[in-house]
N, CA, C, O and the ligand as a Tripos MOL2 file, in Angstrom:
@<TRIPOS>MOLECULE
protein
  269   267    68     0     0
PROTEIN
NO_CHARGES

@<TRIPOS>ATOM
      1 N          -1.5260  -15.4330   30.4860 N.3       1 MET1
      2 CA         -0.1890  -15.2940   31.1600 C.3       1 MET1
      3 C          -0.4200  -14.6840   32.5240 C.2       1 MET1
      4 O          -1.1080  -13.6720   32.6630 O.2       1 MET1
      5 N           0.1530  -15.3000   33.5090 N.am      2 ASP2
      6 CA         -0.1560  -14.8900   34.8390 C.3       2 ASP2
      7 C           1.1510  -14.8350   35.6940 C.2       2 ASP2
      8 O           1.2420  -15.3400   36.8130 O.2       2 ASP2
      9 N           2.1540  -14.1670   35.0450 N.am      3 LYS3
     10 CA          3.5410  -14.1380   35.7550 C.3       3 LYS3
     11 C           3.4540  -13.0110   36.8090 C.2       3 LYS3
     12 O           2.9670  -11.9150   36.5300 O.2       3 LYS3
     13 N           3.8970  -13.2900   37.9170 N.am      4 LYS4
     14 CA          3.9270  -12.2390   39.0270 C.3       4 LYS4
     15 C           5.3210  -11.7870   39.2710 C.2       4 LYS4
     16 O           6.2370  -12.6060   39.3520 O.2       4 LYS4
     17 N           5.5160  -10.4530   39.3950 N.am      5 ILE5
     18 CA          6.6770   -9.8880   39.6800 C.3       5 ILE5
     19 C           6.5280   -9.3030   41.1260 C.2       5 ILE5
     20 O           5.5330   -8.6350   41.4060 O.2       5 ILE5
     21 N           7.4920   -9.5450   42.0270 N.am      6 GLU6
     22 CA          7.3800   -8.9340   43.3610 C.3       6 GLU6
     23 C           8.3080   -7.7150   43.3460 C.2       6 GLU6
     24 O           9.4570   -7.8240   42.9190 O.2       6 GLU6
     25 N           7.8200   -6.5490   43.8110 N.am      7 ILE7
     26 CA          8.5310   -5.4320   43.9310 C.3       7 ILE7
     27 C           9.0080   -5.3010   45.2870 C.2       7 ILE7
     28 O           8.1800   -5.1720   46.1890 O.2       7 ILE7
     29 N          10.2790   -5.3200   45.5460 N.am      8 ARG8
     30 CA         10.7770   -5.2990   46.8980 C.3       8 ARG8
     31 C          11.8290   -4.3630   47.1920 C.2       8 ARG8
     32 O          12.5240   -3.9500   46.2630 O.2       8 ARG8
     33 N          12.0370   -3.9650   48.4100 N.am      9 CYS9
     34 CA         13.0510   -3.0240   48.7700 C.3       9 CYS9
     35 C          14.4600   -3.5830   48.5380 C.2       9 CYS9
     36 O          14.7820   -4.7130   48.9050 O.2       9 CYS9
     37 N          15.2980   -2.7150   47.8960 N.am     10 ARG10
     38 CA         16.5910   -3.1750   47.4650 C.3      10 ARG10
     39 C          17.4940   -3.3680   48.6360 C.2      10 ARG10
     40 O          18.4370   -4.1480   48.5060 O.2      10 ARG10
     41 N          17.3110   -2.7460   49.7620 N.am     11 ASN11
     42 CA         18.1300   -2.8780   50.8950 C.3      11 ASN11
     43 C          18.1690   -4.3320   51.3780 C.2      11 ASN11
     44 O          17.1660   -4.8610   51.8570 O.2      11 ASN11
     45 N          19.3220   -4.9630   51.2500 N.am     12 GLY12
     46 CA         19.5210   -6.3320   51.4680 C.3      12 GLY12
     47 C          19.0140   -6.8890   52.6640 C.2      12 GLY12
     48 O          18.5540   -8.0290   52.7150 O.2      12 GLY12
     49 N          19.0950   -5.9990   53.7790 N.am     13 HIS13
     50 CA         18.7230   -6.4310   55.0760 C.3      13 HIS13
     51 C          17.1090   -6.2680   55.3390 C.2      13 HIS13
     52 O          16.5190   -6.7330   56.3140 O.2      13 HIS13
     53 N          16.6490   -5.6820   54.5100 N.am     14 CYS14
     54 CA         15.2310   -5.2400   54.5730 C.3      14 CYS14
     55 C          14.3200   -6.2040   53.6880 C.2      14 CYS14
     56 O          13.5710   -7.0350   54.2010 O.2      14 CYS14
     57 N          14.4460   -6.0240   52.3670 N.am     15 ASN15
     58 CA         13.6980   -6.9350   51.4280 C.3      15 ASN15
     59 C          12.3310   -6.8290   51.5980 C.2      15 ASN15
     60 O          11.6450   -7.8040   51.2920 O.2      15 ASN15
     61 N          11.7750   -5.7710   52.0540 N.am     16 ARG16
     62 CA         10.2290   -5.6610   52.3010 C.3      16 ARG16
     63 C           9.5710   -5.6990   51.0090 C.2      16 ARG16
     64 O          10.0660   -5.1310   50.0350 O.2      16 ARG16
     65 N           8.4430   -6.3620   50.9510 N.am     17 LEU17
     66 CA          7.5630   -6.3910   49.7820 C.3      17 LEU17
     67 C           6.7000   -5.2080   49.6740 C.2      17 LEU17
     68 O           5.8400   -4.9970   50.5300 O.2      17 LEU17
     69 N           6.8890   -4.3760   48.6120 N.am     18 PHE18
     70 CA          6.0490   -3.2070   48.4180 C.3      18 PHE18
     71 C           4.7310   -3.5860   47.7510 C.2      18 PHE18
     72 O           3.6500   -3.2320   48.2220 O.2      18 PHE18
     73 N           4.8530   -4.3420   46.6020 N.am     19 MET19
     74 CA          3.6990   -4.7580   45.8150 C.3      19 MET19
     75 C           4.0150   -5.9420   45.0070 C.2      19 MET19
     76 O           5.1570   -6.3650   44.8260 O.2      19 MET19
     77 N           2.8780   -6.4820   44.5050 N.am     20 ASN20
     78 CA          2.9680   -7.6370   43.5150 C.3      20 ASN20
     79 C           2.4750   -7.0090   42.2480 C.2      20 ASN20
     80 O           1.5120   -6.2430   42.2790 O.2      20 ASN20
     81 N           3.1180   -7.3130   41.0940 N.am     21 TYR21
     82 CA          2.7000   -6.8480   39.8230 C.3      21 TYR21
     83 C           2.4110   -8.1010   38.9940 C.2      21 TYR21
     84 O           3.2050   -9.0410   38.9900 O.2      21 TYR21
     85 N           1.3200   -8.1120   38.3210 N.am     22 TYR22
     86 CA          0.9880   -9.2970   37.5070 C.3      22 TYR22
     87 C           1.0960   -8.8410   35.9940 C.2      22 TYR22
     88 O           0.4410   -7.8990   35.5480 O.2      22 TYR22
     89 N           1.8640   -9.4950   35.3460 N.am     23 VAL23
     90 CA          2.2680   -9.1590   34.0110 C.3      23 VAL23
     91 C           1.0250   -9.2940   33.1070 C.2      23 VAL23
     92 O           0.3400  -10.3170   33.1100 O.2      23 VAL23
     93 N           0.7720   -8.2580   32.3610 N.am     24 THR24
     94 CA         -0.4610   -8.3250   31.5190 C.3      24 THR24
     95 C          -0.2130   -8.7970   30.0570 C.2      24 THR24
     96 O          -1.1130   -9.1500   29.2950 O.2      24 THR24
     97 N           1.1260   -8.7620   29.7490 N.am     25 GLY25
     98 CA          1.4880   -9.1230   28.4010 C.3      25 GLY25
     99 C           1.3980   -8.0660   27.4320 C.2      25 GLY25
    100 O           1.7870   -8.2670   26.2810 O.2      25 GLY25
    101 N           0.8810   -6.8620   27.8160 N.am     26 ASN26
    102 CA          1.1060   -5.6530   26.9910 C.3      26 ASN26
    103 C           2.2370   -4.8750   27.5600 C.2      26 ASN26
    104 O           2.4210   -4.8750   28.7780 O.2      26 ASN26
    105 N           3.0930   -4.1370   26.6580 N.am     27 ASP27
    106 CA          4.0930   -3.3990   27.2500 C.3      27 ASP27
    107 C           3.5330   -2.0250   27.7600 C.2      27 ASP27
    108 O           3.7840   -0.9760   27.1660 O.2      27 ASP27
    109 N           2.8280   -2.0810   28.7900 N.am     28 VAL28
    110 CA          2.1300   -0.7900   29.2790 C.3      28 VAL28
    111 C           3.1010    0.0750   30.1150 C.2      28 VAL28
    112 O           3.9180   -0.3760   30.9190 O.2      28 VAL28
    113 N           2.9130    1.3020   29.8360 N.am     29 GLU29
    114 CA          3.4610    2.4140   30.8240 C.3      29 GLU29
    115 C           2.8950    2.1170   32.1680 C.2      29 GLU29
    116 O           1.6850    1.9290   32.2940 O.2      29 GLU29
    117 N           3.6600    2.0690   33.1130 N.am     30 LEU30
    118 CA          3.1480    1.7790   34.4970 C.3      30 LEU30
    119 C           2.5470    3.1040   35.1930 C.2      30 LEU30
    120 O           1.7160    3.0500   36.1000 O.2      30 LEU30
    121 N           3.0200    4.1930   34.7080 N.am     31 ASN31
    122 CA          2.5980    5.3460   35.3160 C.3      31 ASN31
    123 C           2.6190    5.4030   36.8320 C.2      31 ASN31
    124 O           1.6510    5.7830   37.4900 O.2      31 ASN31
    125 N           3.7630    5.0100   37.3460 N.am     32 LEU32
    126 CA          3.9730    4.9940   38.7610 C.3      32 LEU32
    127 C           4.6150    6.3420   39.2770 C.2      32 LEU32
    128 O           4.8640    6.5170   40.4700 O.2      32 LEU32
    129 N           4.8500    7.2230   38.3620 N.am     33 GLY33
    130 CA          5.6140    8.4300   38.6970 C.3      33 GLY33
    131 C           4.9450    9.1920   39.7730 C.2      33 GLY33
    132 O           5.6510    9.9250   40.4660 O.2      33 GLY33
    133 N           3.6880    9.1170   40.0020 N.am     34 GLY34
    134 CA          2.8680    9.7820   41.0060 C.3      34 GLY34
    135 C           2.8910    9.1380   42.3290 C.2      34 GLY34
    136 O           2.4860    9.7140   43.3390 O.2      34 GLY34
    137 N           3.3450    7.9960   42.3240 N.am     35 PHE35
    138 CA          3.3390    7.1510   43.6750 C.3      35 PHE35
    139 C           4.6440    7.3710   44.4100 C.2      35 PHE35
    140 O           5.7390    7.4340   43.8500 O.2      35 PHE35
    141 N           4.4550    7.4730   45.6000 N.am     36 GLU36
    142 CA          5.6300    7.4530   46.5000 C.3      36 GLU36
    143 C           5.5910    6.2930   47.4360 C.2      36 GLU36
    144 O           4.6310    6.1210   48.1860 O.2      36 GLU36
    145 N           6.5920    5.5150   47.4050 N.am     37 LEU37
    146 CA          6.6320    4.3780   48.2670 C.3      37 LEU37
    147 C           7.5920    4.5820   49.4360 C.2      37 LEU37
    148 O           8.7590    4.9380   49.2770 O.2      37 LEU37
    149 N           7.0080    4.3270   50.6630 N.am     38 LYS38
    150 CA          7.8130    4.3800   51.8830 C.3      38 LYS38
    151 C           8.0490    3.1060   52.4280 C.2      38 LYS38
    152 O           7.1080    2.3480   52.6670 O.2      38 LYS38
    153 N           9.3310    2.7730   52.6670 N.am     39 CYS39
    154 CA          9.5660    1.5240   53.3380 C.3      39 CYS39
    155 C           9.4770    1.6190   54.8620 C.2      39 CYS39
    156 O          10.3280    2.2620   55.4760 O.2      39 CYS39
    157 N           8.5610    1.0540   55.4380 N.am     40 GLU40
    158 CA          8.3200    1.1500   56.8090 C.3      40 GLU40
    159 C           9.3470    0.5860   57.6500 C.2      40 GLU40
    160 O           9.4540    0.8610   58.8450 O.2      40 GLU40
    161 N          10.1720   -0.2760   56.9630 N.am     41 LYS41
    162 CA         11.0060   -1.0800   57.7110 C.3      41 LYS41
    163 C          12.4090   -0.3600   57.7490 C.2      41 LYS41
    164 O          12.9630   -0.2320   58.8410 O.2      41 LYS41
    165 N          12.9720    0.0890   56.6670 N.am     42 CYS42
    166 CA         14.2380    0.7550   56.7030 C.3      42 CYS42
    167 C          14.1060    2.2740   56.4250 C.2      42 CYS42
    168 O          15.1240    2.9640   56.3880 O.2      42 CYS42
    169 N          12.9150    2.7970   56.2340 N.am     43 LYS43
    170 CA         12.5050    4.1240   56.1980 C.3      43 LYS43
    171 C          13.0400    4.8510   54.9400 C.2      43 LYS43
    172 O          13.1790    6.0740   54.9210 O.2      43 LYS43
    173 N          13.3210    4.0830   53.9320 N.am     44 ARG44
    174 CA         13.6320    4.6480   52.5540 C.3      44 ARG44
    175 C          12.3130    5.1910   51.9370 C.2      44 ARG44
    176 O          11.2340    4.6100   52.0500 O.2      44 ARG44
    177 N          12.5120    6.4100   51.2460 N.am     45 VAL45
    178 CA         11.2330    6.8670   50.5940 C.3      45 VAL45
    179 C          11.8270    6.8590   49.0930 C.2      45 VAL45
    180 O          12.9630    7.2580   48.8360 O.2      45 VAL45
    181 N          10.9280    6.3610   48.1400 N.am     46 LEU46
    182 CA         11.2300    6.3720   46.8130 C.3      46 LEU46
    183 C          10.1680    6.5070   45.8090 C.2      46 LEU46
    184 O           9.0290    6.1300   46.0840 O.2      46 LEU46
    185 N          10.4530    7.0220   44.6550 N.am     47 ARG47
    186 CA          9.4120    7.1810   43.6550 C.3      47 ARG47
    187 C           9.8510    6.5180   42.4710 C.2      47 ARG47
    188 O          11.0180    6.6100   42.0890 O.2      47 ARG47
    189 N           8.8930    5.7840   41.8030 N.am     48 LEU48
    190 CA          9.2140    5.0570   40.6170 C.3      48 LEU48
    191 C           8.8660    5.8520   39.3700 C.2      48 LEU48
    192 O           7.6970    6.1460   39.1180 O.2      48 LEU48
    193 N           9.8510    6.1860   38.6170 N.am     49 LYS49
    194 CA          9.5820    7.0120   37.4530 C.3      49 LYS49
    195 C           9.8890    6.2920   36.1590 C.2      49 LYS49
    196 O          10.8960    5.5950   36.0400 O.2      49 LYS49
    197 N           8.9810    6.4770   35.1650 N.am     50 ASN50
    198 CA          9.2440    5.9450   33.7640 C.3      50 ASN50
    199 C           9.5020    4.3830   33.7870 C.2      50 ASN50
    200 O          10.3670    3.8490   33.0920 O.2      50 ASN50
    201 N           8.7200    3.7480   34.5970 N.am     51 TYR51
    202 CA          8.7750    2.2820   34.5660 C.3      51 TYR51
    203 C           7.7550    1.8370   33.4710 C.2      51 TYR51
    204 O           6.7060    2.4380   33.2440 O.2      51 TYR51
    205 N           8.1810    0.7110   32.8150 N.am     52 THR52
    206 CA          7.3120    0.0210   31.9440 C.3      52 THR52
    207 C           7.3080   -1.4380   32.2740 C.2      52 THR52
    208 O           8.1730   -1.9680   32.9700 O.2      52 THR52
    209 N           6.2990   -2.0530   31.7440 N.am     53 GLU53
    210 CA          6.2060   -3.5540   32.0990 C.3      53 GLU53
    211 C           7.5620   -4.2630   31.5230 C.2      53 GLU53
    212 O           8.2010   -5.0950   32.1670 O.2      53 GLU53
    213 N           7.8760   -3.8450   30.3180 N.am     54 LYS54
    214 CA          9.1000   -4.4890   29.8270 C.3      54 LYS54
    215 C          10.2940   -4.3980   30.7470 C.2      54 LYS54
    216 O          10.9700   -5.3890   31.0220 O.2      54 LYS54
    217 N          10.5600   -3.1030   31.2510 N.am     55 LEU55
    218 CA         11.6330   -2.9080   32.0610 C.3      55 LEU55
    219 C          11.5260   -3.7770   33.3430 C.2      55 LEU55
    220 O          12.5180   -4.3750   33.7600 O.2      55 LEU55
    221 N          10.3660   -3.8430   33.9460 N.am     56 LEU56
    222 CA         10.2060   -4.7100   35.0650 C.3      56 LEU56
    223 C          10.6580   -5.9880   34.7640 C.2      56 LEU56
    224 O          11.4860   -6.5260   35.4990 O.2      56 LEU56
    225 N          10.1590   -6.6190   33.6380 N.am     57 MET57
    226 CA         10.4790   -8.0060   33.3620 C.3      57 MET57
    227 C          11.9570   -8.1270   33.0190 C.2      57 MET57
    228 O          12.5310   -9.1710   33.3300 O.2      57 MET57
    229 N          12.6470   -7.1200   32.3870 N.am     58 GLU58
    230 CA         13.9730   -7.2910   32.0070 C.3      58 GLU58
    231 C          14.8830   -7.2440   33.1970 C.2      58 GLU58
    232 O          15.8960   -7.9430   33.2410 O.2      58 GLU58
    233 N          14.5380   -6.4360   34.1540 N.am     59 GLN59
    234 CA         15.3620   -6.2650   35.3890 C.3      59 GLN59
    235 C          15.0140   -7.0090   36.6110 C.2      59 GLN59
    236 O          15.5700   -6.8430   37.6970 O.2      59 GLN59
    237 N          14.0500   -7.8470   36.3680 N.am     60 SER60
    238 CA         13.7380   -8.6180   37.6210 C.3      60 SER60
    239 C          14.4360  -10.0140   37.5850 C.2      60 SER60
    240 O          14.6070  -10.6500   36.5450 O.2      60 SER60
    241 N          14.7910  -10.3920   38.7350 N.am     61 VAL61
    242 CA         15.5940  -11.6230   38.8930 C.3      61 VAL61
    243 C          14.7250  -12.6410   39.5470 C.2      61 VAL61
    244 O          14.3220  -12.4050   40.6860 O.2      61 VAL61
    245 N          14.3960  -13.7450   38.9510 N.am     62 LYS62
    246 CA         13.6370  -14.8090   39.5600 C.3      62 LYS62
    247 C          12.2440  -14.2470   40.0670 C.2      62 LYS62
    248 O          11.7630  -14.6260   41.1350 O.2      62 LYS62
    249 N          11.6300  -13.3350   39.2550 N.am     63 GLY63
    250 CA         10.3700  -12.8330   39.7070 C.3      63 GLY63
    251 C          10.4570  -11.7830   40.7700 C.2      63 GLY63
    252 O           9.4400  -11.4540   41.3790 O.2      63 GLY63
    253 N          11.5900  -11.2550   41.0190 N.am     64 VAL64
    254 CA         11.7550  -10.1260   42.0700 C.3      64 VAL64
    255 C          12.4580   -8.9370   41.4220 C.2      64 VAL64
    256 O          13.5290   -9.0490   40.8260 O.2      64 VAL64
    257 N          11.7780   -7.7650   41.5780 N.am     65 PHE65
    258 CA         12.3090   -6.5300   41.0270 C.3      65 PHE65
    259 C          12.6410   -5.6900   42.3230 C.2      65 PHE65
    260 O          11.7870   -5.5300   43.1950 O.2      65 PHE65
    261 N          13.8610   -5.1810   42.4160 N.am     66 ARG66
    262 CA         14.2440   -4.4760   43.6190 C.3      66 ARG66
    263 C          14.3470   -2.9120   43.1600 C.2      66 ARG66
    264 O          14.8800   -2.5420   42.1140 O.2      66 ARG66
    265 N          13.7690   -2.1010   44.0870 N.am     67 VAL67
    266 CA         13.7840   -0.6890   43.8970 C.3      67 VAL67
    267 C          14.4730   -0.0560   45.1600 C.2      67 VAL67
    268 O          14.6100    1.1650   45.2410 O.2      67 VAL67
    269 ZN         13.4170   -1.3220   53.2050 Zn       68 ZN68
@<TRIPOS>BOND
     1     1     2 1
     2     2     3 1
     3     3     4 2
     4     3     5 am
     5     5     6 1
     6     6     7 1
     7     7     8 2
     8     7     9 am
     9     9    10 1
    10    10    11 1
    11    11    12 2
    12    11    13 am
    13    13    14 1
    14    14    15 1
    15    15    16 2
    16    15    17 am
    17    17    18 1
    18    18    19 1
    19    19    20 2
    20    19    21 am
    21    21    22 1
    22    22    23 1
    23    23    24 2
    24    23    25 am
    25    25    26 1
    26    26    27 1
    27    27    28 2
    28    27    29 am
    29    29    30 1
    30    30    31 1
    31    31    32 2
    32    31    33 am
    33    33    34 1
    34    34    35 1
    35    35    36 2
    36    35    37 am
    37    37    38 1
    38    38    39 1
    39    39    40 2
    40    39    41 am
    41    41    42 1
    42    42    43 1
    43    43    44 2
    44    43    45 am
    45    45    46 1
    46    46    47 1
    47    47    48 2
    48    47    49 am
    49    49    50 1
    50    50    51 1
    51    51    52 2
    52    51    53 am
    53    53    54 1
    54    54    55 1
    55    55    56 2
    56    55    57 am
    57    57    58 1
    58    58    59 1
    59    59    60 2
    60    59    61 am
    61    61    62 1
    62    62    63 1
    63    63    64 2
    64    63    65 am
    65    65    66 1
    66    66    67 1
    67    67    68 2
    68    67    69 am
    69    69    70 1
    70    70    71 1
    71    71    72 2
    72    71    73 am
    73    73    74 1
    74    74    75 1
    75    75    76 2
    76    75    77 am
    77    77    78 1
    78    78    79 1
    79    79    80 2
    80    79    81 am
    81    81    82 1
    82    82    83 1
    83    83    84 2
    84    83    85 am
    85    85    86 1
    86    86    87 1
    87    87    88 2
    88    87    89 am
    89    89    90 1
    90    90    91 1
    91    91    92 2
    92    91    93 am
    93    93    94 1
    94    94    95 1
    95    95    96 2
    96    95    97 am
    97    97    98 1
    98    98    99 1
    99    99   100 2
   100    99   101 am
   101   101   102 1
   102   102   103 1
   103   103   104 2
   104   103   105 am
   105   105   106 1
   106   106   107 1
   107   107   108 2
   108   107   109 am
   109   109   110 1
   110   110   111 1
   111   111   112 2
   112   111   113 am
   113   113   114 1
   114   114   115 1
   115   115   116 2
   116   115   117 am
   117   117   118 1
   118   118   119 1
   119   119   120 2
   120   119   121 am
   121   121   122 1
   122   122   123 1
   123   123   124 2
   124   123   125 am
   125   125   126 1
   126   126   127 1
   127   127   128 2
   128   127   129 am
   129   129   130 1
   130   130   131 1
   131   131   132 2
   132   131   133 am
   133   133   134 1
   134   134   135 1
   135   135   136 2
   136   135   137 am
   137   137   138 1
   138   138   139 1
   139   139   140 2
   140   139   141 am
   141   141   142 1
   142   142   143 1
   143   143   144 2
   144   143   145 am
   145   145   146 1
   146   146   147 1
   147   147   148 2
   148   147   149 am
   149   149   150 1
   150   150   151 1
   151   151   152 2
   152   151   153 am
   153   153   154 1
   154   154   155 1
   155   155   156 2
   156   155   157 am
   157   157   158 1
   158   158   159 1
   159   159   160 2
   160   159   161 am
   161   161   162 1
   162   162   163 1
   163   163   164 2
   164   163   165 am
   165   165   166 1
   166   166   167 1
   167   167   168 2
   168   167   169 am
   169   169   170 1
   170   170   171 1
   171   171   172 2
   172   171   173 am
   173   173   174 1
   174   174   175 1
   175   175   176 2
   176   175   177 am
   177   177   178 1
   178   178   179 1
   179   179   180 2
   180   179   181 am
   181   181   182 1
   182   182   183 1
   183   183   184 2
   184   183   185 am
   185   185   186 1
   186   186   187 1
   187   187   188 2
   188   187   189 am
   189   189   190 1
   190   190   191 1
   191   191   192 2
   192   191   193 am
   193   193   194 1
   194   194   195 1
   195   195   196 2
   196   195   197 am
   197   197   198 1
   198   198   199 1
   199   199   200 2
   200   199   201 am
   201   201   202 1
   202   202   203 1
   203   203   204 2
   204   203   205 am
   205   205   206 1
   206   206   207 1
   207   207   208 2
   208   207   209 am
   209   209   210 1
   210   210   211 1
   211   211   212 2
   212   211   213 am
   213   213   214 1
   214   214   215 1
   215   215   216 2
   216   215   217 am
   217   217   218 1
   218   218   219 1
   219   219   220 2
   220   219   221 am
   221   221   222 1
   222   222   223 1
   223   223   224 2
   224   223   225 am
   225   225   226 1
   226   226   227 1
   227   227   228 2
   228   227   229 am
   229   229   230 1
   230   230   231 1
   231   231   232 2
   232   231   233 am
   233   233   234 1
   234   234   235 1
   235   235   236 2
   236   235   237 am
   237   237   238 1
   238   238   239 1
   239   239   240 2
   240   239   241 am
   241   241   242 1
   242   242   243 1
   243   243   244 2
   244   243   245 am
   245   245   246 1
   246   246   247 1
   247   247   248 2
   248   247   249 am
   249   249   250 1
   250   250   251 1
   251   251   252 2
   252   251   253 am
   253   253   254 1
   254   254   255 1
   255   255   256 2
   256   255   257 am
   257   257   258 1
   258   258   259 1
   259   259   260 2
   260   259   261 am
   261   261   262 1
   262   262   263 1
   263   263   264 2
   264   263   265 am
   265   265   266 1
   266   266   267 1
   267   267   268 2
@<TRIPOS>SUBSTRUCTURE
     1 MET1         2 RESIDUE 1 A MET
     2 ASP2         6 RESIDUE 1 A ASP
     3 LYS3        10 RESIDUE 1 A LYS
     4 LYS4        14 RESIDUE 1 A LYS
     5 ILE5        18 RESIDUE 1 A ILE
     6 GLU6        22 RESIDUE 1 A GLU
     7 ILE7        26 RESIDUE 1 A ILE
     8 ARG8        30 RESIDUE 1 A ARG
     9 CYS9        34 RESIDUE 1 A CYS
    10 ARG10       38 RESIDUE 1 A ARG
    11 ASN11       42 RESIDUE 1 A ASN
    12 GLY12       46 RESIDUE 1 A GLY
    13 HIS13       50 RESIDUE 1 A HIS
    14 CYS14       54 RESIDUE 1 A CYS
    15 ASN15       58 RESIDUE 1 A ASN
    16 ARG16       62 RESIDUE 1 A ARG
    17 LEU17       66 RESIDUE 1 A LEU
    18 PHE18       70 RESIDUE 1 A PHE
    19 MET19       74 RESIDUE 1 A MET
    20 ASN20       78 RESIDUE 1 A ASN
    21 TYR21       82 RESIDUE 1 A TYR
    22 TYR22       86 RESIDUE 1 A TYR
    23 VAL23       90 RESIDUE 1 A VAL
    24 THR24       94 RESIDUE 1 A THR
    25 GLY25       98 RESIDUE 1 A GLY
    26 ASN26      102 RESIDUE 1 A ASN
    27 ASP27      106 RESIDUE 1 A ASP
    28 VAL28      110 RESIDUE 1 A VAL
    29 GLU29      114 RESIDUE 1 A GLU
    30 LEU30      118 RESIDUE 1 A LEU
    31 ASN31      122 RESIDUE 1 A ASN
    32 LEU32      126 RESIDUE 1 A LEU
    33 GLY33      130 RESIDUE 1 A GLY
    34 GLY34      134 RESIDUE 1 A GLY
    35 PHE35      138 RESIDUE 1 A PHE
    36 GLU36      142 RESIDUE 1 A GLU
    37 LEU37      146 RESIDUE 1 A LEU
    38 LYS38      150 RESIDUE 1 A LYS
    39 CYS39      154 RESIDUE 1 A CYS
    40 GLU40      158 RESIDUE 1 A GLU
    41 LYS41      162 RESIDUE 1 A LYS
    42 CYS42      166 RESIDUE 1 A CYS
    43 LYS43      170 RESIDUE 1 A LYS
    44 ARG44      174 RESIDUE 1 A ARG
    45 VAL45      178 RESIDUE 1 A VAL
    46 LEU46      182 RESIDUE 1 A LEU
    47 ARG47      186 RESIDUE 1 A ARG
    48 LEU48      190 RESIDUE 1 A LEU
    49 LYS49      194 RESIDUE 1 A LYS
    50 ASN50      198 RESIDUE 1 A ASN
    51 TYR51      202 RESIDUE 1 A TYR
    52 THR52      206 RESIDUE 1 A THR
    53 GLU53      210 RESIDUE 1 A GLU
    54 LYS54      214 RESIDUE 1 A LYS
    55 LEU55      218 RESIDUE 1 A LEU
    56 LEU56      222 RESIDUE 1 A LEU
    57 MET57      226 RESIDUE 1 A MET
    58 GLU58      230 RESIDUE 1 A GLU
    59 GLN59      234 RESIDUE 1 A GLN
    60 SER60      238 RESIDUE 1 A SER
    61 VAL61      242 RESIDUE 1 A VAL
    62 LYS62      246 RESIDUE 1 A LYS
    63 GLY63      250 RESIDUE 1 A GLY
    64 VAL64      254 RESIDUE 1 A VAL
    65 PHE65      258 RESIDUE 1 A PHE
    66 ARG66      262 RESIDUE 1 A ARG
    67 VAL67      266 RESIDUE 1 A VAL
    68 ZN68       269 GROUP 0 **** ****
């Protein structure tokens, strides 16, 4: 399984790509709580807490997950 999920800025005018996630098929805890993402385009700063692969898959639309 090689499904890719794009993690992008939720700001509609921005839509910047933060990272690509490749689905492993295991419902892994992503442990992203320690990461801080900063959108260079619209200057939002955000932290991803308690994300799991399942949640990414459930809440992504057409392979895009917005944060
Ligand atoms: Zn942005």
